[in-house]
N, C-alpha and C positions, 0 to 999 in steps of 0.2 A: 632328191629320193633321199638322199643318204646325209641332209643336215645333221641328223640326228648324233652325227661321228665329230660334229666338230664341238669346239671349247666349253665342252662343260663334261663333269664327272659329278657321276652319283649311282649310288649301290644298284641302279640295273641299266647302265650305262655308261659306257668305256670314253673318255675325250681321245681324238683322233688326232687331237693337233701337238705338234711335238718334235725335237728336231731330231731326222735322222745323226744316226751313229755315224762315228766316222771308220772308215776301214772297214763297213759291214758287210762281208762277199755275197755279189747275189743277190742283195735283194732289191724287190722293185721298189723309187722312188717313194718314202711314207709320202711325200706331200704332193703328190701324182696322183695315186689309187683314187681318189673319191671324182677329183676331173674326170679319169679314165672311167670313171661307169657312169657319171654321169654323159656324158659326149657322146654314151655307144647307145645307138637310138631304137633297137631292136631288143626286145625280151629275153630271147634266147640267145642273146650274144651278152648281154650284162648275165643271163644267170650263168654261162661259162667262166667268163669275167670272176664272178662274186665265189662261184665252189672252188674255182683254185686257190684266193687270194682268202676269202674267208671262210674254208671248209679246209684249206691245206692241200688237196688234193693234187693228184699229178694230171698231166692232160687224159696221158692213156685211160687212166680209172674211171673219168669222169663218160669218155669215149665208149667203155662198154654198160654204163647205164642202161638199163630197161625202162618202162613205161612204171612198170609193178617197183620199181625202186623209190619214185617220188611219192611220198604218203604223205597226205594233208589230212591235218589234225587240229584242232581248235585254234583256226584260221592259221596255222604256220606249218610251214613245208620240215619235213624230215626226209633223212635222202640215207638210201643206204650202200654200201659199198661191198659187190662179194666178185669171186672168184670166177670170171669168165667161162671156165669148164664143169669146176667141180660145189659149186655152192647147190645146197641146200634148195630144191623149186619145187613148187604147187603148181598145178596148174587140174580143169578140168575137162575130162575126155567123156562126150557123151554122157553126161550127167554122173562121172564117175572122177573121183580126187586122184589123181596120180600124185605119188612122190617121189620123186628122183633129182636128179642135179639139171642143172641150167644147158651143159650142153645135151640131155638128151630131149630138156625143150626143145630146142632149136631144130634138132633135126625132126622131132615128131610131128611139132604142128607148125615149123617155116620151111621145112627142109633147105637150112643152112650150116653153116659152121660156127663155131665161136671165129670171132674175130683175131686171137690171137694164134689160130691154128690153121692163116687164110693163106700159109708160103710168100708171104711179103707183096701181095696185089695190092690196088689201089684201098681195100677196104680194110688193108689188114691193123692191128692197133696190138702193140707189144704187150705184155705183162711182167711185171716186176715181182721178188716175192715181198710179200707183205706180213703182218703179227693180224690178226683178226681178233673185234671182242667175242669171237665163237671160233673158235678153232676147230670146231666138230663142225660145223653150218658151214664153214668156211665165209663170213660176214662179220661188217662192221658198219655203227652205223659213223655219218657225218658231223664232229662236233663244228659246229659252228661259231664264229668270235663275235663281239659288235653286235649282238642282236639285233643281227639279220634274217631271223626267219620269217617275220610276216612279212620283210621286202620281197624274200625269195618267193613266199607263198602270192604275194598279189602277180608277181613276173610269170609264176609258174601257170597261173590260172590264161593271162594272156596270150603266155605261147601255146598253152595247151588247147584251148579253147579256139585261140583262130586257127592254128596250124596244124598243130601236131595231130591232134585227133580224127584228120582225112587221111590219114594213113593207118591201116591195118597188115600189109605184107610182113611187117617184121617186127619186133616188140623196140627197137633200141629208140633212146625218148630224144637225143640231138642227130636232127633230120638238115638236108640240103634242102633248098629252094624244090627239088623235082620228089624229098621225098624219102629219101635214100638217108642210109646211116651217113650224119656226119664224119667225115673223112680225119685224122690225125692234120695233114695239112689244111683242110680246112678251118678246127680247131687254132691252129698257129696262126694261120692269117685269119683269126676272130680278132687276136690280139694284136698283132702287128698295124693293121687297120685302124686298131682302137689308140694306138700309139702315137700315132700321125696323126689323130685329130686335136691331139694335146701339143704334138708339137715335137714329141718324141722321136727323129728319123734315125739316129745314131742306136744301133742293135746290137749287144754285147753283152756276153753272160758278166761279164767283168764291170759292166756299168747298173746290172740289174733291169734290163731292157729284154728281157728273154722271157719264155710262155711260164717257163719252172722258176723262175726270180720272185713269182708271185706266190710260189708254195714254200720261196724263202723268207716273203714276206710273213708269213701266217706263222713261223718257227720262231723269229726275231719280234716279232708282237706277243706271244706268248711266255714267252721268256723275260722281253727284256721292259714290256710295258705290263704285260695283265701279271707278271711274276709266280706263272703256274709254275711248279715242280716238275723236273726234265723226265720223268716217268711219266708223267698224266703225259705231256707235251710227246714223249716218244709213240702214246695209246693214239693220243689225238693224228698223230701223223701216221702211223702205224709202219713205226720203225722196228725191224726185227730185232735188233740191237741198240742200245743205248748210245752204242758210238758213233751210230749217226745222228744222232738228236746233241750230242754236245758242242756241235758248230755252234746251234743258238746261244749258249752259254755266253757269248761276244758282249756283254755287256756294255750300252753307249756311256760316253763320258758323260752326260745328263744325268742319267739315271746311277750313276757310282757314286755324283758328286749328294745326289739327292740324298743316300742311304749314309755317305762321311754325316754329312749335318744331323740327318734323326738320331745317329748313334752319339754323338756329338754330348747328349745329356747323362748318359751311361760311361763317360769316364770317368776311371776312377786316377789317374794320372792328370793333372790339372797343368799344366806350365804357364797357362796364363795371369795363375796366381803366384810364380816366383817359387825359388825352392824351397819352402817355409813347407808347401804342402805335398811336397815329393817325396 
């Protein structure tokens, strides 16, 4: 499924074959990511892993996703992240268009409260402050890397048409086998089961074998491989401060060597020719 990430680079696709930087903290092992996803058997679980790794999202952020946040366009998937309480939301009630907040929508239509207000119940999902594309609407788009939007579209169709569409008692996108909103614990289990399938059994934030390490993979890949400016990476990851993004400026040895080789032609002082050119 993700073979297009291997061994070639052109203007439309990004190579996924490179040596992992030394001493990069908390990033999921780069050479294991494709296998992690390929060996995950269900469309739902693939979507979860790819939203984290290729969209750079936190687990609790995608736990709050509504069905309406998944937008199909031109056979590609677009996904929006929104504040679970205060983001703008529209819906119809008796053919009347209602314009309010997600919190109001949950209460009026489903008699539910936002998951970040559930007082640590099993369905609780927290929310950390983030910077939105639109601070008034409190919404952002997920910016995917590695050209995975078409794959996400195909996975969405499989997941939605075979499983998700059969339940309408709540709006949450990711559900368990009983049709209930998938919990944070359930999301974590998706990751750890996937790791075990590929022989990663030592779970540690220091080794990059934690769910949040997939988000770190996104940050390092954007900066080190795609060479995206930190200001843009800050936007993609929703960091409120550029200070939180600067951790991803830890350039790998491989990239550092490539840069120095490219700049040799511009050297104004060249000791290789002796001191007469100095």
